[in-house]
C-alpha positions in Angstrom: -9.8 56.7 57.9 -10.7 59.1 55.1 -12.6 57.5 52.3 -12.7 59.2 48.8 -16.1 58.5 47.2 -16.7 59.2 43.5 -20.4 59.1 42.9 -21.3 58.6 39.3 -24.6 59.8 37.7 -26.0 61.4 34.6 -26.4 65.1 34.4 -30.0 66.4 34.1 -31.5 69.9 34.3 -34.5 68.5 36.2 -33.9 65.7 38.7 -37.3 64.3 39.3 -37.2 60.5 39.4 -36.4 57.9 42.1 -32.8 57.5 41.3 -32.4 61.3 41.3 -33.9 61.4 44.8 -31.5 58.7 45.9 -28.4 60.6 44.6 -29.6 63.9 46.1 -30.4 62.4 49.5 -27.1 60.4 49.7 -25.0 63.4 48.6 -26.5 65.8 51.1 -25.8 63.5 54.1 -22.4 62.3 52.9 -21.2 65.9 52.9 -21.8 66.1 56.6 -19.6 63.1 57.4 -16.1 63.8 58.5 -14.6 60.5 57.2 -15.9 60.9 53.6 -14.7 63.3 50.9 -17.3 63.3 48.1 -16.6 63.9 44.5 -19.7 64.0 42.3 -19.1 62.9 38.7 -21.7 64.2 36.3 -21.6 62.6 32.9 -23.2 63.6 29.6 -23.0 67.3 30.5 -23.6 70.1 28.0 -20.1 71.6 28.4 -17.7 70.8 25.6 -14.6 70.3 27.9 -14.1 68.7 31.2 -15.0 71.2 34.1 -14.2 70.9 37.8 -15.7 72.8 40.7 -14.3 72.3 44.2 -15.0 73.5 47.7 -13.9 72.3 51.2 -16.1 69.2 51.3 -17.3 68.6 47.7 -15.8 68.2 44.3 -17.8 68.2 41.2 -16.6 66.9 37.8 -18.7 67.8 34.8 -17.8 65.3 32.0 -19.0 66.4 28.5 -21.0 64.1 26.3 -18.6 61.6 24.7 -17.6 62.5 21.2 -16.1 59.4 19.4 -14.6 61.6 16.6 -12.7 63.7 19.2 -11.7 60.8 21.4 -10.2 58.5 18.8 -9.6 54.8 19.7 -11.6 55.2 23.0 -14.9 53.9 24.1 -17.0 56.0 26.5 -16.1 53.7 29.4 -12.4 53.9 28.7 -12.7 57.7 28.3 -14.4 58.0 31.7 -11.9 55.7 33.2 -9.0 58.0 32.1 -10.9 61.0 33.5 -11.3 59.3 36.9 -7.7 58.1 37.0 -6.4 61.6 36.2 -8.5 63.2 38.9 -7.9 60.6 41.6 -4.1 60.6 41.2 -2.4 59.1 44.3 -5.4 59.1 46.6 -5.9 56.0 48.7 -9.1 54.4 50.0 -11.0 55.2 46.8 -14.6 54.1 46.3 -16.2 54.4 42.8 -20.0 54.3 43.5 -22.0 53.4 40.4 -25.8 53.6 40.1 -26.5 52.3 36.6 -26.3 48.7 35.4 -24.9 50.0 32.0 -21.8 51.2 33.8 -20.6 47.6 34.4 -18.3 48.1 31.4 -16.8 51.1 33.2 -16.1 48.8 36.2 -14.2 46.4 33.9 -12.0 49.1 32.5 -11.3 50.5 36.0 -10.3 47.0 37.3 -7.8 46.6 34.4 -6.0 49.8 35.4 -6.6 50.5 39.1 -7.1 49.1 42.6 -10.1 51.3 43.3 -13.0 49.6 45.1 -16.2 49.6 43.1 -19.7 49.6 44.6 -23.0 49.4 42.6 -26.4 50.3 43.9 -29.0 48.3 42.1 -32.1 50.4 41.9 -33.9 48.0 39.6 -33.9 44.4 38.2 -33.4 44.7 34.4 -34.9 41.2 33.8 -38.2 42.5 35.3 -38.3 44.9 32.4 -38.7 41.8 30.1 -42.4 42.2 31.1 -43.0 44.4 28.1 -40.0 43.5 25.8 -39.7 39.7 26.1 -42.5 38.3 28.2 -41.6 34.7 27.4 -38.2 35.0 29.1 -39.8 37.1 31.9 -42.3 34.4 32.7 -39.6 31.7 32.8 -37.4 33.8 35.1 -40.3 34.9 37.3 -41.4 31.3 37.8 -37.8 30.4 39.0 -37.7 33.6 41.1 -41.1 33.3 42.8 -41.1 29.5 43.2 -37.4 29.1 44.0 -36.7 26.8 41.0 -33.2 26.2 39.6 -32.5 28.0 36.3 -29.5 28.8 34.1 -29.3 32.2 32.6 -29.4 32.0 28.8 -30.5 35.5 27.7 -27.5 37.2 26.2 -28.2 40.6 27.9 -28.5 38.9 31.3 -25.3 36.9 30.7 -23.5 40.1 30.0 -25.0 41.6 33.2 -24.0 38.5 35.2 -20.4 38.8 33.9 -20.3 42.5 34.8 -21.0 41.8 38.4 -17.6 40.1 38.6 -15.9 43.5 38.4 -18.0 44.9 41.3 -16.5 44.6 44.7 -19.8 45.0 46.5 -23.5 45.4 45.5 -26.0 47.4 47.4 -29.6 46.3 46.8 -32.5 48.4 48.0 -34.7 45.4 48.8 -34.3 41.8 50.1 -36.1 40.5 47.0 -33.4 42.1 44.8 -30.7 40.4 46.8 -32.5 37.1 46.4 -32.7 37.7 42.6 -28.9 38.1 42.5 -28.1 35.1 44.7 -30.7 32.7 43.2 -30.8 33.7 39.5 -27.4 35.2 39.0 -25.5 33.0 41.5 -23.9 36.1 43.2 -22.4 35.4 46.7 -24.6 36.7 49.5 -21.4 38.0 51.2 -21.0 40.4 48.3 -24.5 42.0 48.8 -25.8 44.4 51.4 -29.5 45.5 51.5 -29.8 49.3 52.2 -33.3 50.6 51.7 -33.9 54.0 50.2 -34.8 57.0 52.4 -35.7 60.7 52.5 -35.4 63.5 55.0 -39.0 63.6 56.3 -38.5 67.3 57.3 -38.8 68.1 53.6 -42.4 67.1 53.7 -43.4 69.3 56.6 -42.7 72.6 54.9 -46.3 72.5 53.5 -48.5 74.5 55.9 -51.7 74.5 53.8 -54.6 72.4 54.9 -56.1 69.6 52.7 -59.1 71.8 52.0 -57.1 74.8 51.1 -54.9 72.8 48.8 -57.9 71.4 47.0 -59.3 74.9 46.4 -55.9 76.1 45.3 -55.7 73.3 42.7 -59.3 73.4 41.5 -60.6 70.2 43.2 -63.9 69.9 45.0 -64.0 69.2 48.7 -66.3 66.3 48.0 -63.9 64.7 45.5 -62.5 61.4 46.6 -59.1 61.6 45.0 -57.2 58.5 43.9 -53.6 59.6 43.2 -51.1 57.8 41.0 -47.6 59.5 41.0 -45.0 58.2 38.5 -44.3 57.5 34.9 -47.2 56.6 32.7 -46.1 53.3 31.3 -47.7 49.8 31.0 -45.3 48.2 33.4 -46.4 50.7 36.1 -49.9 49.1 36.1 -51.6 52.5 35.7 -53.5 51.4 32.5 -55.1 48.6 34.5 -56.2 51.2 37.1 -57.6 53.4 34.3 -59.4 50.5 32.8 -61.0 49.8 36.2 -61.7 53.4 36.9 -63.5 53.7 33.5 -65.9 51.0 34.6 -66.7 52.3 38.1 -66.5 56.1 37.8 -69.8 57.7 38.6 -71.4 54.4 39.6 -72.9 53.6 43.0 -70.3 53.9 45.8 -67.8 55.7 43.5 -69.9 58.8 42.5 -67.2 61.2 43.8 -64.1 59.2 42.9 -61.6 61.1 40.8 -58.3 59.8 39.4 -55.3 62.1 39.3 -52.2 60.9 37.3 -49.1 62.9 38.2 -46.1 62.2 36.1 -44.6 62.2 32.6 -45.0 59.4 30.0 -47.4 58.4 27.3 -50.6 60.1 28.3 -52.3 58.9 25.0 -52.3 55.4 26.6 -54.7 56.8 29.3 -56.9 58.6 26.8 -57.2 55.6 24.6 -58.2 53.4 27.6 -60.7 55.7 29.2 -63.9 55.5 27.1 -66.4 57.3 29.4 -64.6 58.8 32.3 -62.3 61.5 30.8 -63.9 64.3 32.8 -63.0 62.5 36.1 -59.3 62.0 35.2 -56.7 64.6 35.7 -53.3 64.4 33.9 -50.8 66.8 35.6 -47.6 65.9 33.7 -44.3 66.2 35.6 -44.5 68.0 39.0 -41.7 69.4 41.0 -41.3 68.0 44.5 -43.1 70.8 46.3 -46.1 70.5 44.1 -46.1 66.7 44.3 -46.1 67.0 48.1 -49.2 69.2 47.9 -50.9 66.4 45.9 -49.9 63.8 48.5 -51.6 66.1 51.1 -54.8 66.8 49.2 -55.4 63.2 48.0 -57.5 60.5 49.8 -55.7 57.4 48.5 -52.3 56.8 46.9 -51.9 53.9 44.5 -48.8 52.2 43.3 -50.0 49.3 41.0 -46.6 48.4 39.4 -46.1 44.9 37.9 -42.5 45.2 39.2 -41.0 47.7 41.6 -38.1 47.9 44.0 -37.8 50.4 46.9 -40.1 53.0 45.4 -39.5 56.6 46.4 -43.1 57.4 45.6 -44.1 54.8 48.1 -41.7 56.2 50.7 -43.0 59.8 50.2 -46.6 58.7 50.4 -45.9 56.8 53.6 -44.1 59.8 55.2 -47.0 62.0 54.1 -49.6 60.0 55.9 -51.5 59.1 52.7 -53.4 55.8 52.8 -51.8 53.6 50.2 -52.7 50.7 48.0 -49.7 48.9 46.4 -49.3 45.8 44.2 -48.3 42.8 46.1 -44.9 42.3 44.3 -41.2 42.7 44.9 -40.1 45.6 47.1 -43.6 47.0 47.5 -44.6 43.8 49.3 -41.6 44.3 51.7 -42.1 48.0 52.2 -45.8 48.0 53.0 -46.5 45.7 55.9 -50.1 44.5 56.4 -50.6 47.0 59.2 -49.4 49.9 57.0 -51.5 49.7 53.9 -53.5 47.5 51.5 -52.2 45.3 48.6 -53.7 44.2 45.3 -52.7 41.0 43.6 -50.8 40.9 40.2 -51.7 37.9 38.0 -48.7 36.7 36.0 -50.1 34.4 33.4 -48.2 32.7 30.5 -50.0 35.0 28.1 -49.7 38.2 30.0 -49.9 40.1 33.3 -52.6 42.3 34.9 -53.9 43.7 38.2 -57.0 42.0 39.7 -59.9 44.5 39.1 -62.0 42.7 41.7 -59.3 43.0 44.3 -58.6 46.6 43.4 -62.3 47.5 43.8 -62.4 45.9 47.2 -59.4 47.8 48.4 -60.5 51.2 47.2 -64.0 50.6 48.5 -62.5 49.7 51.9 -60.7 53.0 52.3 -63.7 55.0 51.0 -66.1 53.4 53.4 -63.8 53.2 56.4 -61.9 56.5 56.8 -60.9 55.9 60.4 -59.3 52.5 59.4 -57.6 54.3 56.5 -56.1 56.8 58.9 -54.9 54.2 61.3 -53.1 52.3 58.5 -51.6 55.6 57.2 -50.4 56.5 60.7 -48.8 53.1 61.0 -47.1 53.6 57.6 -45.7 57.0 58.6 -44.3 55.6 61.8 -42.8 52.6 60.0 -41.2 55.0 57.4 -39.7 57.1 60.1 -37.9 54.0 61.4 -36.9 52.4 58.1 -37.0 54.9 55.2 -35.0 57.9 56.3 -31.9 59.4 54.5 -30.0 59.4 57.8 -30.4 55.6 58.1 -29.7 55.1 54.4 -26.4 57.1 54.6 -25.3 55.5 57.8 -25.7 52.0 56.3 -24.1 53.0 53.0 -21.1 54.5 54.9 -20.7 51.2 56.7 -20.5 49.4 53.3 -17.8 51.8 52.2 -15.8 51.1 55.3 -16.3 47.3 55.0 -15.2 47.3 51.4 -12.0 49.3 52.2 -11.2 47.0 55.1 -11.7 43.9 52.9 -9.2 45.4 50.4 -6.6 45.9 53.1 -7.2 42.3 54.5 -6.9 40.9 50.9 -3.5 42.6 50.5 -2.3 41.0 53.8 -3.5 37.6 52.8 -1.8 37.9 49.4 1.5 38.7 51.2 1.0 35.7 53.4 0.4 33.5 50.4 3.5 34.8 48.7 5.5 34.0 51.8 4.7 30.3 51.7 7.8 28.4 50.5 6.5 24.7 50.5 4.3 25.1 47.4 4.8 22.2 45.0 6.3 23.2 41.7 3.9 23.7 38.8 5.0 23.5 35.2 2.8 25.8 33.0 3.1 24.7 29.4 2.4 27.3 26.7 2.8 26.4 23.0 2.6 29.4 20.6 2.8 30.2 16.9 2.7 33.8 15.7 1.2 34.8 19.0 2.6 38.3 19.5 -0.9 39.9 19.6 -2.0 38.5 22.9 1.0 36.6 24.3 2.1 39.5 26.4 -1.2 39.6 28.2 -1.0 35.8 28.8 2.4 36.0 30.3 1.6 39.0 32.4 -1.4 37.1 33.9 0.9 34.2 34.8 3.6 36.3 36.4 1.0 38.3 38.3 -0.4 35.1 39.9 -0.8 34.6 43.6 1.1 31.3 43.3 4.8 31.8 43.0 6.4 28.4 42.7 6.0 27.7 39.0 7.9 27.5 35.8 6.6 28.7 32.4 7.7 26.5 29.5 7.0 28.5 26.3 7.4 26.5 23.1 7.8 28.8 20.1 6.5 26.7 17.3 8.3 28.2 14.3 6.8 31.7 14.7 7.7 34.3 11.9 6.4 37.3 13.9 7.8 39.1 17.0 6.9 36.2 19.3 10.5 35.4 20.3 11.4 39.0 21.2 8.2 39.4 23.2 9.0 36.3 25.3 12.6 37.4 25.9 11.3 40.8 27.1 10.0 39.0 30.2 13.1 38.9 32.5 12.0 36.2 34.9 14.1 33.2 35.9 11.0 31.0 36.0 10.6 31.3 32.2 12.0 28.5 30.1 12.1 29.2 26.3 12.1 26.3 23.8 12.2 26.9 20.0 11.0 24.8 17.1 12.9 25.7 14.0 9.8 25.1 11.9 6.1 24.8 12.6 5.6 21.3 14.1 2.1 21.7 15.3 0.5 21.9 18.8 0.7 18.2 19.7 4.5 18.1 19.0 5.0 21.3 21.0 2.9 20.2 23.9 4.8 16.9 24.2 8.1 18.8 23.9 7.1 21.0 26.9 5.9 17.9 28.9 9.4 16.3 28.4 11.0 19.4 29.9 8.5 19.8 32.7 10.0 19.6 36.2 6.9 20.3 38.3 4.7 18.0 40.3 1.8 19.3 38.3 1.3 20.5 34.7 -1.0 23.5 34.0 -2.2 24.4 30.5 -2.7 27.8 29.1 -2.9 29.0 25.5 -1.1 32.1 24.1 -4.3 34.2 23.8 -5.9 33.3 27.1 -5.5 34.7 30.6 -5.0 32.9 33.9 -6.8 34.4 36.9 -4.7 35.1 39.9 -6.0 32.3 42.2 -6.2 29.5 39.6 -3.1 27.6 40.6 -3.7 28.0 44.3 -7.1 26.4 44.0 -6.3 23.7 41.5 -3.1 22.6 43.3 -4.8 22.6 46.7 -7.5 20.4 45.2 -5.0 17.9 43.7 -2.9 17.9 46.9 -5.9 16.9 49.0 -7.6 14.5 46.5 -4.9 12.0 45.5 -7.4 9.9 43.5 -7.9 12.7 41.0 -5.6 12.9 37.9 -6.7 16.3 36.6 -8.8 19.3 37.5 -10.3 22.0 35.3 -12.6 24.9 36.0 -15.4 27.1 34.6 -14.2 29.7 32.1 -15.0 33.3 31.3 -15.2 34.0 27.6 -13.5 37.2 26.6 -13.4 39.1 23.3 -10.4 40.4 21.4 -10.2 43.4 23.7 -10.3 41.2 26.9 -13.9 42.2 27.8 -16.0 39.3 29.2 -18.8 38.4 26.9 -20.0 35.1 28.2 -19.2 32.3 30.6 -19.2 28.5 30.5 -20.2 26.6 33.5 -19.1 23.1 32.8 -20.1 20.0 34.7 -18.1 19.5 37.9 -18.4 15.9 39.2 -16.4 12.8 38.2 -19.4 10.6 37.2 -21.2 13.3 35.3 -18.0 14.3 33.5 -17.2 10.7 32.4 -20.6 10.2 31.0 -20.7 13.7 29.3 -17.4 13.0 27.6 -19.3 10.5 25.4 -21.2 13.4 23.9 -18.9 16.4 24.0 -15.7 17.7 25.6 -16.5 18.8 29.2 -13.2 20.4 29.9 -11.6 23.7 28.7 -8.1 22.7 27.6 -6.4 26.0 28.8 -8.1 25.7 32.2 -6.8 22.2 33.2 -4.1 21.2 35.7 -2.8 17.6 35.7 -0.5 15.4 37.6 2.9 15.4 35.7 3.6 11.6 36.3 0.3 10.8 34.4 0.8 13.2 31.6 4.5 12.1 31.0 3.3 8.5 30.7 0.3 9.2 28.4 1.3 12.2 26.4 -0.8 13.9 23.7 -1.6 11.7 20.7 -1.0 12.7 17.1 -4.0 10.5 15.9 -6.7 13.0 16.7 -5.8 16.3 15.1 -7.1 19.5 16.8 -8.8 17.5 19.5 -5.7 16.0 21.1 -6.9 17.3 24.5 -10.2 15.4 24.2 -8.4 12.2 23.6 -6.1 12.7 26.5 -9.1 13.4 28.9 -10.6 10.0 27.9 -7.3 8.2 28.7 -6.7 10.1 32.0 -10.3 9.5 33.1 -10.0 5.8 32.3 -7.7 5.4 35.3 -8.4 8.4 37.5 -11.1 10.6 38.8 -11.5 14.0 37.2 -13.1 17.3 38.3 -14.0 20.8 37.3 -13.9 23.4 40.0 -17.2 25.4 40.0 -15.4 28.8 39.7 -14.1 31.0 36.9 -10.3 30.5 36.9 -9.3 31.1 33.2 -10.3 33.7 30.7 -10.7 32.1 27.2 -10.4 34.5 24.3 -12.6 34.1 21.2 -11.3 35.9 18.1 -10.9 35.3 14.4 -7.5 33.7 14.7 -8.5 30.9 17.1 -7.2 27.5 16.1 -10.5 25.8 16.8 -12.2 28.4 14.4 -9.7 27.9 11.6 -9.6 24.1 11.7 -13.2 23.3 12.5 -13.8 20.7 9.7 -10.7 18.6 10.5 -11.4 18.9 14.3 -15.0 17.6 13.8 -13.8 14.6 11.8 -11.3 13.8 14.6 -13.9 14.1 17.3 -16.3 11.7 15.5 -13.4 9.2 15.1 -12.6 9.6 18.8 -16.2 9.1 20.0 -16.5 6.0 17.7 -13.4 4.6 19.5 -15.0 5.2 22.9 -18.3 3.6 21.9 -16.5 0.5 20.7 -14.7 0.3 24.1 -18.1 0.2 25.8 -19.3 -2.5 23.3 -21.9 -0.1 21.8 -22.0 -1.1 18.2 -23.1 1.8 15.9 -23.9 2.4 12.3 -22.8 5.5 10.3 -26.3 6.9 10.5 -26.2 6.6 14.3 -22.9 8.3 14.4 -24.3 11.2 12.5 -27.2 11.5 15.0 -24.6 11.4 17.8 -22.4 14.0 16.2 -25.4 16.4 15.9 -25.5 16.4 19.8 -21.7 16.7 20.1 -21.6 19.8 17.9 -24.7 21.5 19.4 -27.0 21.1 16.5 -29.9 19.8 18.4 -32.8 22.1 17.5 -31.6 22.6 13.9 -30.9 19.0 13.1 -33.6 17.1 14.9 -36.5 18.7 13.0 -38.4 15.7 11.7 -40.3 12.9 13.5 -38.0 10.3 11.9 -34.8 12.0 13.3 -36.4 12.5 16.7 -37.4 8.8 16.8 -33.9 7.9 15.7 -32.1 9.8 18.4 -34.4 8.6 21.1 -33.7 5.0 20.1 -30.0 5.7 19.9 -29.9 7.3 23.4 -31.9 4.3 24.8 -29.2 2.0 23.4 -26.3 4.0 24.9 -27.8 4.5 28.3 -28.9 0.8 28.6 -25.3 -0.4 27.8 -24.3 -2.9 30.4 -20.6 -1.8 30.3 -21.6 1.9 30.8 -24.0 1.0 33.7 -21.2 -1.0 35.4 -18.9 1.9 35.2 -21.1 4.8 36.0 -23.7 5.8 38.7 -27.3 5.1 37.4 -28.6 8.4 38.8 -25.9 10.3 36.9 -26.7 8.4 33.7 -30.4 9.2 33.9 -29.7 12.9 34.7 -27.4 13.3 31.7 -29.9 11.5 29.4 -32.7 13.8 30.6 -30.6 16.9 30.0 -29.8 15.8 26.4 -33.4 15.1 25.7 -34.4 18.5 27.2 -31.9 20.2 24.8 -33.6 18.5 21.9 -36.9 20.1 22.6 
């Protein structure tokens, strides 16, 4: 099977960092594989038009820097999507291999238009960069990460990243800890992730024939110098400033008379100069070095140090290990995995609430150990070289990456077979999808397309055109499908009237809701119908939802409570179901119907009445895409909706025999409408809400109806949100 791989990367005149090394090593070995046809896509090139170079085994696309004024109505991601589609044409078994987290938007555009399989190699963990841009969030995430605590992602950048992974078919991480970060913090399925460590061709290091002494003479170092080498970017997160601070204290002192610090790499060298008060003469700043020169420094040095606060599968570490250089690494992340105890020394990183630093005492002990025990240093370095030859070679890296390519293509073929089998099932119960709409031409086509492209086939779509004055009617009629039932209101009657009209005409065993601007994911009905078929005591089932913008791009997600007891308690405080994500038993809905007494929260009222006699559930999976835009009904009618919600909650409190004043209802409403931190800003209000919550959760009627453990968990969560 021939696999077409499109490897995406930024064009650079000098390719000198770890990701560059990865792309170079991967490309060279892939070209030697008979089952892979590689196309290298270079983006942000200097040329002004798209260029293509081609030979027997390798294609190269040189994509110019994106010019918004020239490519009108296009984003860069959409522009690159069109470039790829045009080049790929009718090829099959196509892999798009991404290497940058900021290309997740490209993945989304590709998924809208193609069936290409998309792989992302994660070379870093962006949340670890919060170390120096948002330490408070970093500390919270790091605590959950290192101590395996539950956490919900709340940072907007990380939510966007989390949503982006949904468009990736498979993720390659370069360390086990990165895989754990994705599964534990981002809730990504382990089945979707493969760990493939970085690697190099060790033969590249053996071209250097000079001896250590001759290299020192060549580069102006004394034979007596004890050289401590740092290779990498000069940045605070790399821990090098802690090393400089330590070095400034010990340089020239007893035991460290000949110690010299060499810093090889680009970055802010002024940080070094500002930190070193008395040891400038013993610090060498080389700036960027090409690979051959860098390999010389590996050979002439005595100790290599990688003191990063956060690091994945470091190419510097791999190169130092292959070079036989004794190494000291920080005991974090991938470095902790890469350098086993018998292969090198580790220094501790202290993550405090107020900041992070390398232990100077620990660092002094490790450097002193190598300087005083050269034979032991050589033994550890030899072990490290042997370990690297087994685990960090380009040949192994490419072999395992190719296996991922084949796995992803095989899964695609299997998914197509399974889809065909699903479509062949004829005993699916009929589902009535009810869809009221008013002047909905802008998004209705997307909504209907998402329904008709569904895996589940035995459904009817009941579209109620509620007095639209735009092109809604013509758009509906353009869908030539016998499963579509069109009902028309001569004038605008409102959503409750239209919903009940659709329910009256529903023939299905189940009723599924969707709105005219939302999208139904292809497996929604399969999963919700299967749940209701196998759980007769449940009257309705919803799901988590993905929030999309006016363009259809995911921007957030809502993970609603899932279990019956939790949902029934939560309903007292806010609506825990997404209306367009719910599927209900038709017999129940035909009996209860939507009420006209609670304008713009008719769904919330119905959930209370269904839950009074039946169990309810949210499936913990995204099954509906909920669109947020300026024309949303909930946005336009917010004031009336809030009044209806307060009236509804008051009714439910009365049913539980929880008497309440107007002041207490105001406190309750602040929780319902998510005003916690802004509203409860005085001791009096905080005391008031605590007293009110005590009254609710001690209610005899409520305690008779609900599980005590669930009651306390919901109460604790509400109080936590107040803080």
